[in-house]
N, CA, C, O and the ligand as a Tripos MOL2 file, in Angstrom:
@<TRIPOS>MOLECULE
protein
  273   271    69     0     0
PROTEIN
NO_CHARGES

@<TRIPOS>ATOM
      1 N          -5.0470  -25.5020    6.0040 N.3       1 MET1
      2 CA         -4.9660  -24.9640    4.6470 C.3       1 MET1
      3 C          -3.9600  -25.7400    3.7910 C.2       1 MET1
      4 O          -2.7940  -25.8140    4.1780 O.2       1 MET1
      5 N          -4.3350  -26.3060    2.6810 N.am      2 ALA2
      6 CA         -3.3590  -26.9050    1.8750 C.3       2 ALA2
      7 C          -3.4800  -26.4370    0.4050 C.2       2 ALA2
      8 O          -4.5240  -25.9890   -0.0680 O.2       2 ALA2
      9 N          -2.3070  -26.5830   -0.2820 N.am      3 GLU3
     10 CA         -2.3410  -26.1720   -1.6630 C.3       3 GLU3
     11 C          -2.0660  -27.3970   -2.4810 C.2       3 GLU3
     12 O          -1.2390  -28.2270   -2.1050 O.2       3 GLU3
     13 N          -2.7370  -27.5230   -3.5800 N.am      4 GLN4
     14 CA         -2.5700  -28.6840   -4.4600 C.3       4 GLN4
     15 C          -2.5650  -28.1970   -5.9070 C.2       4 GLN4
     16 O          -3.3850  -27.3620   -6.2890 O.2       4 GLN4
     17 N          -1.6110  -28.7370   -6.7330 N.am      5 THR5
     18 CA         -1.5780  -28.3500   -8.1360 C.3       5 THR5
     19 C          -2.0850  -29.4980   -9.0100 C.2       5 THR5
     20 O          -1.7100  -30.6570   -8.8340 O.2       5 THR5
     21 N          -2.9410  -29.1360   -9.9450 N.am      6 TYR6
     22 CA         -3.4530  -30.0670  -10.8870 C.3       6 TYR6
     23 C          -3.0540  -29.6420  -12.3190 C.2       6 TYR6
     24 O          -2.6930  -28.4840  -12.5270 O.2       6 TYR6
     25 N          -3.1130  -30.5430  -13.2890 N.am      7 VAL7
     26 CA         -2.8080  -30.1370  -14.7150 C.3       7 VAL7
     27 C          -4.1540  -30.2920  -15.4760 C.2       7 VAL7
     28 O          -4.7960  -31.3410  -15.4220 O.2       7 VAL7
     29 N          -4.5300  -29.2760  -16.1410 N.am      8 VAL8
     30 CA         -5.7500  -29.2730  -16.9680 C.3       8 VAL8
     31 C          -5.4610  -29.0690  -18.3900 C.2       8 VAL8
     32 O          -4.7510  -28.1240  -18.7340 O.2       8 VAL8
     33 N          -6.0010  -29.9510  -19.3090 N.am      9 THR9
     34 CA         -5.7420  -29.6850  -20.7360 C.3       9 THR9
     35 C          -6.9720  -29.0720  -21.3810 C.2       9 THR9
     36 O          -8.0920  -29.2710  -20.9120 O.2       9 THR9
     37 N          -6.7700  -28.3580  -22.4110 N.am     10 GLY10
     38 CA         -7.8150  -27.7940  -23.2700 C.3      10 GLY10
     39 C          -8.0600  -26.2740  -23.0670 C.2      10 GLY10
     40 O          -8.9010  -25.6720  -23.7350 O.2      10 GLY10
     41 N          -7.3030  -25.6840  -22.1310 N.am     11 MET11
     42 CA         -7.4860  -24.2690  -21.9050 C.3      11 MET11
     43 C          -6.5390  -23.4930  -22.9390 C.2      11 MET11
     44 O          -5.3350  -23.7290  -23.0430 O.2      11 MET11
     45 N          -7.2040  -22.5790  -23.6570 N.am     12 THR12
     46 CA         -6.4600  -21.8350  -24.7170 C.3      12 THR12
     47 C          -6.4970  -20.3600  -24.5280 C.2      12 THR12
     48 O          -5.6940  -19.6640  -25.1490 O.2      12 THR12
     49 N          -7.3310  -19.8500  -23.7540 N.am     13 CYS13
     50 CA         -7.3720  -18.3220  -23.6850 C.3      13 CYS13
     51 C          -7.9340  -17.8510  -22.2320 C.2      13 CYS13
     52 O          -8.2560  -18.6630  -21.3650 O.2      13 CYS13
     53 N          -8.0030  -16.5980  -22.0890 N.am     14 ALA14
     54 CA         -8.3770  -15.9990  -20.7660 C.3      14 ALA14
     55 C          -9.8320  -16.4530  -20.3810 C.2      14 ALA14
     56 O         -10.1910  -16.6020  -19.2130 O.2      14 ALA14
     57 N         -10.5950  -16.6500  -21.4260 N.am     15 HIS15
     58 CA        -12.0080  -17.1700  -21.1610 C.3      15 HIS15
     59 C         -12.0250  -18.5460  -20.4660 C.2      15 HIS15
     60 O         -12.7710  -18.8130  -19.5250 O.2      15 HIS15
     61 N         -11.1430  -19.3880  -21.0110 N.am     16 CYS16
     62 CA        -10.9660  -20.7340  -20.4010 C.3      16 CYS16
     63 C         -10.5420  -20.6250  -19.0150 C.2      16 CYS16
     64 O         -11.0560  -21.2990  -18.1230 O.2      16 CYS16
     65 N          -9.5750  -19.7520  -18.8190 N.am     17 VAL17
     66 CA         -9.0040  -19.4970  -17.3670 C.3      17 VAL17
     67 C         -10.0790  -19.1010  -16.4370 C.2      17 VAL17
     68 O         -10.1400  -19.5990  -15.3130 O.2      17 VAL17
     69 N         -10.9670  -18.1890  -16.8740 N.am     18 SER18
     70 CA        -12.0170  -17.6990  -16.0500 C.3      18 SER18
     71 C         -13.0900  -18.7700  -15.8090 C.2      18 SER18
     72 O         -13.6650  -18.8230  -14.7220 O.2      18 SER18
     73 N         -13.3670  -19.6220  -16.8040 N.am     19 SER19
     74 CA        -14.3340  -20.6870  -16.6420 C.3      19 SER19
     75 C         -13.8430  -21.6510  -15.5400 C.2      19 SER19
     76 O         -14.5530  -21.9490  -14.5790 O.2      19 SER19
     77 N         -12.6090  -22.1170  -15.7240 N.am     20 VAL20
     78 CA        -12.0030  -23.1250  -14.7760 C.3      20 VAL20
     79 C         -11.9370  -22.4510  -13.3640 C.2      20 VAL20
     80 O         -12.2440  -23.0800  -12.3520 O.2      20 VAL20
     81 N         -11.5460  -21.2150  -13.3370 N.am     21 SER21
     82 CA        -11.4610  -20.5380  -12.0630 C.3      21 SER21
     83 C         -12.7630  -20.5470  -11.2880 C.2      21 SER21
     84 O         -12.8300  -20.8770  -10.1040 O.2      21 SER21
     85 N         -13.7830  -20.1680  -12.0180 N.am     22 SER22
     86 CA        -15.0440  -20.0120  -11.2770 C.3      22 SER22
     87 C         -15.6990  -21.3280  -10.9640 C.2      22 SER22
     88 O         -16.3740  -21.4320   -9.9400 O.2      22 SER22
     89 N         -15.5340  -22.3700  -11.8130 N.am     23 GLU23
     90 CA        -16.1450  -23.6250  -11.4460 C.3      23 GLU23
     91 C         -15.3200  -24.2860  -10.2710 C.2      23 GLU23
     92 O         -15.9130  -24.7840   -9.3140 O.2      23 GLU23
     93 N         -14.0440  -24.2810  -10.3530 N.am     24 VAL24
     94 CA        -13.2340  -24.7900   -9.2850 C.3      24 VAL24
     95 C         -13.4110  -24.0570   -7.9680 C.2      24 VAL24
     96 O         -13.4790  -24.6080   -6.8690 O.2      24 VAL24
     97 N         -13.4810  -22.6900   -8.2110 N.am     25 GLY25
     98 CA        -13.5900  -21.8190   -6.9350 C.3      25 GLY25
     99 C         -15.0060  -22.0580   -6.3790 C.2      25 GLY25
    100 O         -15.2220  -21.6630   -5.2340 O.2      25 GLY25
    101 N         -15.9490  -22.6350   -7.0340 N.am     26 ALA26
    102 CA        -17.2380  -22.8450   -6.3740 C.3      26 ALA26
    103 C         -17.3230  -24.1580   -5.5510 C.2      26 ALA26
    104 O         -18.3260  -24.4190   -4.8860 O.2      26 ALA26
    105 N         -16.2740  -24.9550   -5.6120 N.am     27 VAL27
    106 CA        -16.1850  -26.2760   -4.9150 C.3      27 VAL27
    107 C         -16.1670  -25.9620   -3.4310 C.2      27 VAL27
    108 O         -15.4040  -25.0890   -3.0170 O.2      27 VAL27
    109 N         -16.9770  -26.6360   -2.5990 N.am     28 ASP28
    110 CA        -16.8420  -26.4060   -1.1870 C.3      28 ASP28
    111 C         -15.4520  -26.6520   -0.5710 C.2      28 ASP28
    112 O         -14.8390  -27.6980   -0.7860 O.2      28 ASP28
    113 N         -15.0040  -25.7190    0.1530 N.am     29 GLY29
    114 CA        -13.6450  -25.8430    0.8210 C.3      29 GLY29
    115 C         -12.5350  -25.1550    0.0550 C.2      29 GLY29
    116 O         -11.4450  -24.9550    0.5910 O.2      29 GLY29
    117 N         -12.7980  -24.7850   -1.2090 N.am     30 VAL30
    118 CA        -11.8210  -24.0940   -1.9940 C.3      30 VAL30
    119 C         -11.7100  -22.5660   -1.6280 C.2      30 VAL30
    120 O         -12.7180  -21.8650   -1.7200 O.2      30 VAL30
    121 N         -10.6240  -22.0830   -1.2560 N.am     31 ASP31
    122 CA        -10.4520  -20.6980   -0.9020 C.3      31 ASP31
    123 C         -10.0540  -19.8550   -2.0990 C.2      31 ASP31
    124 O         -10.6380  -18.8190   -2.4180 O.2      31 ASP31
    125 N          -8.9880  -20.3910   -2.7550 N.am     32 SER32
    126 CA         -8.5980  -19.6710   -3.9570 C.3      32 SER32
    127 C          -8.0060  -20.5210   -5.0530 C.2      32 SER32
    128 O          -7.4520  -21.5870   -4.7830 O.2      32 SER32
    129 N          -8.1120  -20.0690   -6.2840 N.am     33 VAL33
    130 CA         -7.6120  -20.8600   -7.4570 C.3      33 VAL33
    131 C          -6.6890  -20.0370   -8.3020 C.2      33 VAL33
    132 O          -7.0710  -18.9170   -8.6410 O.2      33 VAL33
    133 N          -5.5690  -20.4560   -8.6590 N.am     34 ALA34
    134 CA         -4.6590  -19.7640   -9.5340 C.3      34 ALA34
    135 C          -4.3950  -20.6620  -10.7600 C.2      34 ALA34
    136 O          -3.9610  -21.8100  -10.6560 O.2      34 ALA34
    137 N          -4.6980  -20.0400  -11.9650 N.am     35 VAL35
    138 CA         -4.4930  -20.8800  -13.2600 C.3      35 VAL35
    139 C          -3.4010  -20.2620  -13.9960 C.2      35 VAL35
    140 O          -3.3700  -19.0520  -14.2200 O.2      35 VAL35
    141 N          -2.4790  -21.1030  -14.3850 N.am     36 ASP36
    142 CA         -1.3480  -20.7070  -15.3730 C.3      36 ASP36
    143 C          -1.7480  -21.2710  -16.7370 C.2      36 ASP36
    144 O          -1.6670  -22.4710  -16.9970 O.2      36 ASP36
    145 N          -2.1780  -20.3530  -17.5860 N.am     37 LEU37
    146 CA         -2.5830  -20.8860  -18.9180 C.3      37 LEU37
    147 C          -1.5060  -21.5540  -19.6980 C.2      37 LEU37
    148 O          -1.7560  -22.5480  -20.3810 O.2      37 LEU37
    149 N          -0.3310  -21.0450  -19.6190 N.am     38 ALA38
    150 CA          0.7780  -21.5920  -20.4730 C.3      38 ALA38
    151 C           1.0970  -23.0100  -20.1180 C.2      38 ALA38
    152 O           1.3940  -23.8050  -21.0100 O.2      38 ALA38
    153 N           1.0520  -23.3660  -18.8740 N.am     39 SER39
    154 CA          1.4870  -24.6780  -18.3430 C.3      39 SER39
    155 C           0.2700  -25.5690  -18.1050 C.2      39 SER39
    156 O           0.4090  -26.7780  -17.9220 O.2      39 SER39
    157 N          -0.9210  -24.9720  -18.1090 N.am     40 GLY40
    158 CA         -2.0920  -25.7840  -17.7520 C.3      40 GLY40
    159 C          -2.2640  -26.0120  -16.2930 C.2      40 GLY40
    160 O          -3.2100  -26.7020  -15.9150 O.2      40 GLY40
    161 N          -1.4260  -25.4860  -15.4340 N.am     41 ARG41
    162 CA         -1.3920  -25.7660  -14.0200 C.3      41 ARG41
    163 C          -2.4390  -24.9620  -13.2170 C.2      41 ARG41
    164 O          -2.5160  -23.7370  -13.3000 O.2      41 ARG41
    165 N          -3.2210  -25.6990  -12.4560 N.am     42 VAL42
    166 CA         -4.2980  -25.1140  -11.6870 C.3      42 VAL42
    167 C          -3.9220  -25.3390  -10.2870 C.2      42 VAL42
    168 O          -3.8980  -26.4900   -9.8530 O.2      42 VAL42
    169 N          -3.6170  -24.3050   -9.5200 N.am     43 THR43
    170 CA         -3.2570  -24.4310   -8.0580 C.3      43 THR43
    171 C          -4.4410  -24.0730   -7.2420 C.2      43 THR43
    172 O          -4.9990  -22.9840   -7.3830 O.2      43 THR43
    173 N          -4.8330  -24.9590   -6.3950 N.am     44 VAL44
    174 CA         -6.0010  -24.7540   -5.5350 C.3      44 VAL44
    175 C          -5.6100  -24.7360   -4.1150 C.2      44 VAL44
    176 O          -4.9120  -25.6330   -3.6420 O.2      44 VAL44
    177 N          -6.0600  -23.6950   -3.3910 N.am     45 SER45
    178 CA         -5.8430  -23.6430   -1.9330 C.3      45 SER45
    179 C          -7.0980  -23.7810   -1.2110 C.2      45 SER45
    180 O          -8.1450  -23.3210   -1.6640 O.2      45 SER45
    181 N          -7.0270  -24.4120   -0.0800 N.am     46 GLY46
    182 CA         -8.2800  -24.6610    0.8030 C.3      46 GLY46
    183 C          -8.1710  -25.8190    1.6080 C.2      46 GLY46
    184 O          -7.0860  -26.3590    1.8250 O.2      46 GLY46
    185 N          -9.2880  -26.2390    2.0770 N.am     47 ALA47
    186 CA         -9.3360  -27.4570    2.9600 C.3      47 ALA47
    187 C         -10.5320  -28.1510    2.7330 C.2      47 ALA47
    188 O         -11.5280  -27.4940    2.4300 O.2      47 ALA47
    189 N         -10.6060  -29.4930    2.8390 N.am     48 GLY48
    190 CA        -11.8770  -30.2350    2.8470 C.3      48 GLY48
    191 C         -12.4320  -30.5660    1.5590 C.2      48 GLY48
    192 O         -13.5340  -31.1130    1.5150 O.2      48 GLY48
    193 N         -11.7940  -30.2980    0.5040 N.am     49 TYR49
    194 CA        -12.2220  -30.6870   -0.9020 C.3      49 TYR49
    195 C         -11.5820  -31.9510   -1.3260 C.2      49 TYR49
    196 O         -10.5560  -32.3050   -0.7440 O.2      49 TYR49
    197 N         -12.0480  -32.6210   -2.2150 N.am     50 SER50
    198 CA        -11.3660  -33.8460   -2.6910 C.3      50 SER50
    199 C         -10.9230  -33.6970   -4.2360 C.2      50 SER50
    200 O         -11.4160  -32.8530   -4.9840 O.2      50 SER50
    201 N         -10.0310  -34.5300   -4.5800 N.am     51 ASP51
    202 CA         -9.5610  -34.3860   -5.9770 C.3      51 ASP51
    203 C         -10.7250  -34.7030   -6.9660 C.2      51 ASP51
    204 O         -10.7900  -34.1400   -8.0590 O.2      51 ASP51
    205 N         -11.6520  -35.6310   -6.5470 N.am     52 GLU52
    206 CA        -12.8060  -35.9630   -7.3830 C.3      52 GLU52
    207 C         -13.6490  -34.7000   -7.5920 C.2      52 GLU52
    208 O         -14.1340  -34.4750   -8.7000 O.2      52 GLU52
    209 N         -13.8390  -33.8610   -6.5440 N.am     53 GLN53
    210 CA        -14.6650  -32.6440   -6.6820 C.3      53 GLN53
    211 C         -14.0070  -31.7370   -7.6900 C.2      53 GLN53
    212 O         -14.6750  -31.1400   -8.5350 O.2      53 GLN53
    213 N         -12.6370  -31.6280   -7.5960 N.am     54 ILE54
    214 CA        -11.9630  -30.7380   -8.5540 C.3      54 ILE54
    215 C         -12.0590  -31.2500   -9.9320 C.2      54 ILE54
    216 O         -12.2470  -30.4960  -10.8870 O.2      54 ILE54
    217 N         -11.9230  -32.6270  -10.0540 N.am     55 ARG55
    218 CA        -12.0720  -33.1820  -11.3850 C.3      55 ARG55
    219 C         -13.4050  -32.8560  -11.9450 C.2      55 ARG55
    220 O         -13.4670  -32.3570  -13.0690 O.2      55 ARG55
    221 N         -14.5670  -33.1150  -11.2000 N.am     56 ALA56
    222 CA        -15.8820  -32.8770  -11.5750 C.3      56 ALA56
    223 C         -16.0980  -31.4170  -12.0540 C.2      56 ALA56
    224 O         -16.7700  -31.1550  -13.0510 O.2      56 ALA56
    225 N         -15.4980  -30.4960  -11.2940 N.am     57 ALA57
    226 CA        -15.6990  -29.0760  -11.5530 C.3      57 ALA57
    227 C         -14.9970  -28.6780  -12.8480 C.2      57 ALA57
    228 O         -15.5280  -27.8810  -13.6220 O.2      57 ALA57
    229 N         -13.8040  -29.2300  -13.0870 N.am     58 VAL58
    230 CA        -12.9860  -29.0090  -14.3680 C.3      58 VAL58
    231 C         -13.7800  -29.5970  -15.4780 C.2      58 VAL58
    232 O         -13.8530  -28.9810  -16.5410 O.2      58 VAL58
    233 N         -14.3800  -30.7360  -15.3190 N.am     59 ASP59
    234 CA        -15.2240  -31.3910  -16.3090 C.3      59 ASP59
    235 C         -16.4190  -30.4970  -16.6220 C.2      59 ASP59
    236 O         -16.7580  -30.2860  -17.7860 O.2      59 ASP59
    237 N         -17.0410  -29.9830  -15.5950 N.am     60 GLU60
    238 CA        -18.2320  -29.0950  -15.7210 C.3      60 GLU60
    239 C         -17.8920  -27.8580  -16.6680 C.2      60 GLU60
    240 O         -18.6500  -27.4470  -17.5460 O.2      60 GLU60
    241 N         -16.7020  -27.3520  -16.3770 N.am     61 ALA61
    242 CA        -16.2940  -26.1100  -17.1530 C.3      61 ALA61
    243 C         -15.9500  -26.4980  -18.5660 C.2      61 ALA61
    244 O         -15.8330  -25.6030  -19.4030 O.2      61 ALA61
    245 N         -15.7690  -27.8240  -18.9160 N.am     62 GLY62
    246 CA        -15.5840  -28.2680  -20.2870 C.3      62 GLY62
    247 C         -14.0990  -28.5970  -20.6730 C.2      62 GLY62
    248 O         -13.6600  -28.6490  -21.8220 O.2      62 GLY62
    249 N         -13.4010  -28.8110  -19.5050 N.am     63 TYR63
    250 CA        -11.9470  -29.2350  -19.7260 C.3      63 TYR63
    251 C         -11.6490  -30.4580  -19.0190 C.2      63 TYR63
    252 O         -12.5260  -31.0230  -18.3660 O.2      63 TYR63
    253 N         -10.4040  -30.9320  -19.1090 N.am     64 GLN64
    254 CA        -10.0760  -32.2190  -18.5840 C.3      64 GLN64
    255 C          -8.8810  -32.1570  -17.6050 C.2      64 GLN64
    256 O          -7.8410  -31.5910  -17.9430 O.2      64 GLN64
    257 N          -9.0180  -32.7060  -16.4570 N.am     65 LEU65
    258 CA         -7.9620  -32.7530  -15.4460 C.3      65 LEU65
    259 C          -7.1480  -33.9790  -15.7700 C.2      65 LEU65
    260 O          -7.6970  -35.0810  -15.7500 O.2      65 LEU65
    261 N          -5.9160  -33.8570  -16.0550 N.am     66 VAL66
    262 CA         -5.0610  -34.9280  -16.4880 C.3      66 VAL66
    263 C          -4.1260  -35.4760  -15.4040 C.2      66 VAL66
    264 O          -3.6430  -36.6030  -15.5130 O.2      66 VAL66
    265 N          -3.8780  -34.6960  -14.3820 N.am     67 SER67
    266 CA         -3.0830  -35.2680  -13.3200 C.3      67 SER67
    267 C          -3.4230  -34.4270  -11.9840 C.2      67 SER67
    268 O          -3.8310  -33.2660  -12.0010 O.2      67 SER67
    269 N          -3.2080  -35.1350  -10.9140 N.am     68 ALA68
    270 CA         -3.4310  -34.5040   -9.5780 C.3      68 ALA68
    271 C          -2.1010  -34.3800   -8.8710 C.2      68 ALA68
    272 O          -2.0430  -33.8840   -7.7460 O.2      68 ALA68
    273 CU        -10.6430  -20.1000  -24.0920 Cu       69 CU69
@<TRIPOS>BOND
     1     1     2 1
     2     2     3 1
     3     3     4 2
     4     3     5 am
     5     5     6 1
     6     6     7 1
     7     7     8 2
     8     7     9 am
     9     9    10 1
    10    10    11 1
    11    11    12 2
    12    11    13 am
    13    13    14 1
    14    14    15 1
    15    15    16 2
    16    15    17 am
    17    17    18 1
    18    18    19 1
    19    19    20 2
    20    19    21 am
    21    21    22 1
    22    22    23 1
    23    23    24 2
    24    23    25 am
    25    25    26 1
    26    26    27 1
    27    27    28 2
    28    27    29 am
    29    29    30 1
    30    30    31 1
    31    31    32 2
    32    31    33 am
    33    33    34 1
    34    34    35 1
    35    35    36 2
    36    35    37 am
    37    37    38 1
    38    38    39 1
    39    39    40 2
    40    39    41 am
    41    41    42 1
    42    42    43 1
    43    43    44 2
    44    43    45 am
    45    45    46 1
    46    46    47 1
    47    47    48 2
    48    47    49 am
    49    49    50 1
    50    50    51 1
    51    51    52 2
    52    51    53 am
    53    53    54 1
    54    54    55 1
    55    55    56 2
    56    55    57 am
    57    57    58 1
    58    58    59 1
    59    59    60 2
    60    59    61 am
    61    61    62 1
    62    62    63 1
    63    63    64 2
    64    63    65 am
    65    65    66 1
    66    66    67 1
    67    67    68 2
    68    67    69 am
    69    69    70 1
    70    70    71 1
    71    71    72 2
    72    71    73 am
    73    73    74 1
    74    74    75 1
    75    75    76 2
    76    75    77 am
    77    77    78 1
    78    78    79 1
    79    79    80 2
    80    79    81 am
    81    81    82 1
    82    82    83 1
    83    83    84 2
    84    83    85 am
    85    85    86 1
    86    86    87 1
    87    87    88 2
    88    87    89 am
    89    89    90 1
    90    90    91 1
    91    91    92 2
    92    91    93 am
    93    93    94 1
    94    94    95 1
    95    95    96 2
    96    95    97 am
    97    97    98 1
    98    98    99 1
    99    99   100 2
   100    99   101 am
   101   101   102 1
   102   102   103 1
   103   103   104 2
   104   103   105 am
   105   105   106 1
   106   106   107 1
   107   107   108 2
   108   107   109 am
   109   109   110 1
   110   110   111 1
   111   111   112 2
   112   111   113 am
   113   113   114 1
   114   114   115 1
   115   115   116 2
   116   115   117 am
   117   117   118 1
   118   118   119 1
   119   119   120 2
   120   119   121 am
   121   121   122 1
   122   122   123 1
   123   123   124 2
   124   123   125 am
   125   125   126 1
   126   126   127 1
   127   127   128 2
   128   127   129 am
   129   129   130 1
   130   130   131 1
   131   131   132 2
   132   131   133 am
   133   133   134 1
   134   134   135 1
   135   135   136 2
   136   135   137 am
   137   137   138 1
   138   138   139 1
   139   139   140 2
   140   139   141 am
   141   141   142 1
   142   142   143 1
   143   143   144 2
   144   143   145 am
   145   145   146 1
   146   146   147 1
   147   147   148 2
   148   147   149 am
   149   149   150 1
   150   150   151 1
   151   151   152 2
   152   151   153 am
   153   153   154 1
   154   154   155 1
   155   155   156 2
   156   155   157 am
   157   157   158 1
   158   158   159 1
   159   159   160 2
   160   159   161 am
   161   161   162 1
   162   162   163 1
   163   163   164 2
   164   163   165 am
   165   165   166 1
   166   166   167 1
   167   167   168 2
   168   167   169 am
   169   169   170 1
   170   170   171 1
   171   171   172 2
   172   171   173 am
   173   173   174 1
   174   174   175 1
   175   175   176 2
   176   175   177 am
   177   177   178 1
   178   178   179 1
   179   179   180 2
   180   179   181 am
   181   181   182 1
   182   182   183 1
   183   183   184 2
   184   183   185 am
   185   185   186 1
   186   186   187 1
   187   187   188 2
   188   187   189 am
   189   189   190 1
   190   190   191 1
   191   191   192 2
   192   191   193 am
   193   193   194 1
   194   194   195 1
   195   195   196 2
   196   195   197 am
   197   197   198 1
   198   198   199 1
   199   199   200 2
   200   199   201 am
   201   201   202 1
   202   202   203 1
   203   203   204 2
   204   203   205 am
   205   205   206 1
   206   206   207 1
   207   207   208 2
   208   207   209 am
   209   209   210 1
   210   210   211 1
   211   211   212 2
   212   211   213 am
   213   213   214 1
   214   214   215 1
   215   215   216 2
   216   215   217 am
   217   217   218 1
   218   218   219 1
   219   219   220 2
   220   219   221 am
   221   221   222 1
   222   222   223 1
   223   223   224 2
   224   223   225 am
   225   225   226 1
   226   226   227 1
   227   227   228 2
   228   227   229 am
   229   229   230 1
   230   230   231 1
   231   231   232 2
   232   231   233 am
   233   233   234 1
   234   234   235 1
   235   235   236 2
   236   235   237 am
   237   237   238 1
   238   238   239 1
   239   239   240 2
   240   239   241 am
   241   241   242 1
   242   242   243 1
   243   243   244 2
   244   243   245 am
   245   245   246 1
   246   246   247 1
   247   247   248 2
   248   247   249 am
   249   249   250 1
   250   250   251 1
   251   251   252 2
   252   251   253 am
   253   253   254 1
   254   254   255 1
   255   255   256 2
   256   255   257 am
   257   257   258 1
   258   258   259 1
   259   259   260 2
   260   259   261 am
   261   261   262 1
   262   262   263 1
   263   263   264 2
   264   263   265 am
   265   265   266 1
   266   266   267 1
   267   267   268 2
   268   267   269 am
   269   269   270 1
   270   270   271 1
   271   271   272 2
@<TRIPOS>SUBSTRUCTURE
     1 MET1         2 RESIDUE 1 A MET
     2 ALA2         6 RESIDUE 1 A ALA
     3 GLU3        10 RESIDUE 1 A GLU
     4 GLN4        14 RESIDUE 1 A GLN
     5 THR5        18 RESIDUE 1 A THR
     6 TYR6        22 RESIDUE 1 A TYR
     7 VAL7        26 RESIDUE 1 A VAL
     8 VAL8        30 RESIDUE 1 A VAL
     9 THR9        34 RESIDUE 1 A THR
    10 GLY10       38 RESIDUE 1 A GLY
    11 MET11       42 RESIDUE 1 A MET
    12 THR12       46 RESIDUE 1 A THR
    13 CYS13       50 RESIDUE 1 A CYS
    14 ALA14       54 RESIDUE 1 A ALA
    15 HIS15       58 RESIDUE 1 A HIS
    16 CYS16       62 RESIDUE 1 A CYS
    17 VAL17       66 RESIDUE 1 A VAL
    18 SER18       70 RESIDUE 1 A SER
    19 SER19       74 RESIDUE 1 A SER
    20 VAL20       78 RESIDUE 1 A VAL
    21 SER21       82 RESIDUE 1 A SER
    22 SER22       86 RESIDUE 1 A SER
    23 GLU23       90 RESIDUE 1 A GLU
    24 VAL24       94 RESIDUE 1 A VAL
    25 GLY25       98 RESIDUE 1 A GLY
    26 ALA26      102 RESIDUE 1 A ALA
    27 VAL27      106 RESIDUE 1 A VAL
    28 ASP28      110 RESIDUE 1 A ASP
    29 GLY29      114 RESIDUE 1 A GLY
    30 VAL30      118 RESIDUE 1 A VAL
    31 ASP31      122 RESIDUE 1 A ASP
    32 SER32      126 RESIDUE 1 A SER
    33 VAL33      130 RESIDUE 1 A VAL
    34 ALA34      134 RESIDUE 1 A ALA
    35 VAL35      138 RESIDUE 1 A VAL
    36 ASP36      142 RESIDUE 1 A ASP
    37 LEU37      146 RESIDUE 1 A LEU
    38 ALA38      150 RESIDUE 1 A ALA
    39 SER39      154 RESIDUE 1 A SER
    40 GLY40      158 RESIDUE 1 A GLY
    41 ARG41      162 RESIDUE 1 A ARG
    42 VAL42      166 RESIDUE 1 A VAL
    43 THR43      170 RESIDUE 1 A THR
    44 VAL44      174 RESIDUE 1 A VAL
    45 SER45      178 RESIDUE 1 A SER
    46 GLY46      182 RESIDUE 1 A GLY
    47 ALA47      186 RESIDUE 1 A ALA
    48 GLY48      190 RESIDUE 1 A GLY
    49 TYR49      194 RESIDUE 1 A TYR
    50 SER50      198 RESIDUE 1 A SER
    51 ASP51      202 RESIDUE 1 A ASP
    52 GLU52      206 RESIDUE 1 A GLU
    53 GLN53      210 RESIDUE 1 A GLN
    54 ILE54      214 RESIDUE 1 A ILE
    55 ARG55      218 RESIDUE 1 A ARG
    56 ALA56      222 RESIDUE 1 A ALA
    57 ALA57      226 RESIDUE 1 A ALA
    58 VAL58      230 RESIDUE 1 A VAL
    59 ASP59      234 RESIDUE 1 A ASP
    60 GLU60      238 RESIDUE 1 A GLU
    61 ALA61      242 RESIDUE 1 A ALA
    62 GLY62      246 RESIDUE 1 A GLY
    63 TYR63      250 RESIDUE 1 A TYR
    64 GLN64      254 RESIDUE 1 A GLN
    65 LEU65      258 RESIDUE 1 A LEU
    66 VAL66      262 RESIDUE 1 A VAL
    67 SER67      266 RESIDUE 1 A SER
    68 ALA68      270 RESIDUE 1 A ALA
    69 CU69       273 GROUP 0 **** ****
């Protein structure tokens, strides 16, 4: 089990948080997602997922992953 923190831009409200949480949470291997709206930090726990999968999920939700 590993924890990785990413920074996502474009999130402005609780709806954004829930969109990112559900898209990232659906990635294979992701066990939990914690989003801090103020800092844009998205902390992902799990195993077997890749940064690119997280990037794609964030993109799918309509936001941008700016750092891993
Ligand atoms: Cu929003």
